[in-house]
C-alpha positions as CSV (number, residue, x, y, z in Angstrom):
1,M,-24.2,5.3,9.6
2,A,-24.8,2.0,7.7
3,Q,-21.2,2.2,6.5
4,A,-19.9,2.1,10.1
5,A,-22.0,-0.9,10.9
6,R,-20.8,-3.1,8.0
7,S,-18.0,-5.5,8.6
8,H,-15.1,-6.1,6.2
9,H,-14.5,-9.8,5.5
10,G,-11.9,-10.2,2.8
11,L,-8.9,-8.9,1.1
12,L,-10.6,-6.8,-1.5
13,T,-13.5,-5.5,0.4
14,F,-12.2,-1.9,0.3
15,L,-13.2,-2.0,-3.4
16,D,-16.8,-2.7,-2.5
17,T,-17.7,0.8,-1.3
18,D,-21.4,0.4,-2.2
19,G,-22.0,-2.3,0.3
20,K,-22.4,-5.1,-2.3
21,S,-19.9,-7.8,-3.3
22,H,-18.5,-7.6,-6.8
23,P,-16.1,-10.6,-7.1
24,V,-15.9,-10.6,-10.9
25,E,-15.2,-6.9,-11.2
26,N,-12.7,-7.0,-8.3
27,A,-10.8,-10.0,-9.8
28,V,-10.7,-8.2,-13.2
29,A,-9.3,-5.1,-11.6
30,V,-6.6,-6.9,-9.6
31,A,-5.7,-9.1,-12.7
32,T,-5.4,-6.0,-14.9
33,V,-3.0,-4.4,-12.2
34,V,-0.9,-7.6,-12.1
35,I,-0.8,-7.9,-16.0
36,G,0.1,-4.2,-16.3
37,V,3.0,-4.6,-13.8
38,I,4.4,-7.5,-15.7
39,A,4.1,-5.6,-19.0
40,F,5.7,-2.5,-17.5
41,V,8.6,-4.4,-16.0
42,T,9.3,-6.6,-19.0
43,A,9.2,-3.5,-21.3
44,H,12.4,-2.2,-19.8
45,F,14.3,-5.2,-21.3
46,P,14.5,-4.9,-25.1
47,H,15.0,-8.6,-25.6
48,L,11.6,-9.3,-23.8
49,H,9.6,-7.3,-26.4
50,L,7.4,-10.3,-27.2
51,V,6.4,-10.7,-23.6
52,S,5.9,-7.0,-22.9
53,S,3.9,-6.4,-26.1
54,W,1.6,-9.4,-25.8
55,V,1.0,-9.0,-22.0
56,G,0.4,-5.2,-22.6
57,L,-2.2,-5.9,-25.2
58,I,-4.0,-8.5,-23.0
59,G,-3.9,-6.0,-20.1
60,M,-5.3,-3.2,-22.2
61,I,-8.1,-5.4,-23.4
62,S,-8.9,-6.7,-19.9
63,G,-8.7,-3.2,-18.5
64,A,-11.1,-1.8,-21.1
65,W,-13.6,-4.7,-20.5
66,G,-13.2,-4.0,-16.7
67,Q,-14.0,-0.3,-17.2
68,L,-17.2,-1.4,-18.8
69,R,-18.1,-3.7,-15.9
70,S,-16.8,-1.6,-13.0
71,V,-19.2,-0.5,-10.3
72,T,-17.3,1.4,-7.8
73,T,-14.6,4.1,-7.8
74,G,-12.1,1.8,-6.2
75,E,-12.4,-0.7,-9.1
76,R,-12.0,2.0,-11.6
77,F,-9.0,3.4,-9.9
78,L,-7.2,0.1,-10.0
79,L,-8.2,-0.5,-13.6
80,I,-6.8,2.9,-14.7
81,I,-3.5,2.1,-13.0
82,G,-3.4,-1.3,-14.6
83,L,-4.4,0.2,-18.0
84,G,-1.7,2.7,-17.9
85,A,1.1,0.2,-17.0
86,A,-0.2,-2.2,-19.6
87,G,-0.2,0.6,-22.2
88,V,3.4,1.7,-21.4
89,G,4.4,-2.0,-21.6
90,F,2.7,-2.5,-24.9
91,Y,4.0,0.5,-26.6
92,L,7.6,0.0,-25.4
93,G,7.3,-3.6,-26.5
94,M,6.1,-2.5,-30.0
95,A,9.0,0.0,-30.1
96,H,11.6,-2.8,-29.3
97,G,10.3,-5.2,-31.9
98,G,6.6,-5.7,-31.7
99,L,4.2,-8.6,-31.4
100,F,5.9,-10.8,-34.0
101,G,9.3,-9.1,-34.2
102,G,11.9,-11.7,-35.6
103,V,9.4,-14.6,-35.3
104,L,7.6,-14.4,-38.5
105,G,10.1,-12.6,-40.7
């Protein structure tokens, strides 16, 4: 019954299911989701391929690092959602022109 007695004080406390605070891991999980959404949305516009490919790459790197640091299932859930969205954004950005498409050549 310890779970019923603990109080929730914060926006991301639903991620701390083990009763301990994990501010760095929670921040990485939320940042990965935000970056993934940006990559996913910009990937649907072919002229934004530079944004979607670079942001997607950053999202995949931050999500992979977050998976190594994650402690709870809630963090891992958000990280997988963000990783998937970042991956879709990255690969569609690569298909539309890539990381340096038209800039270096």
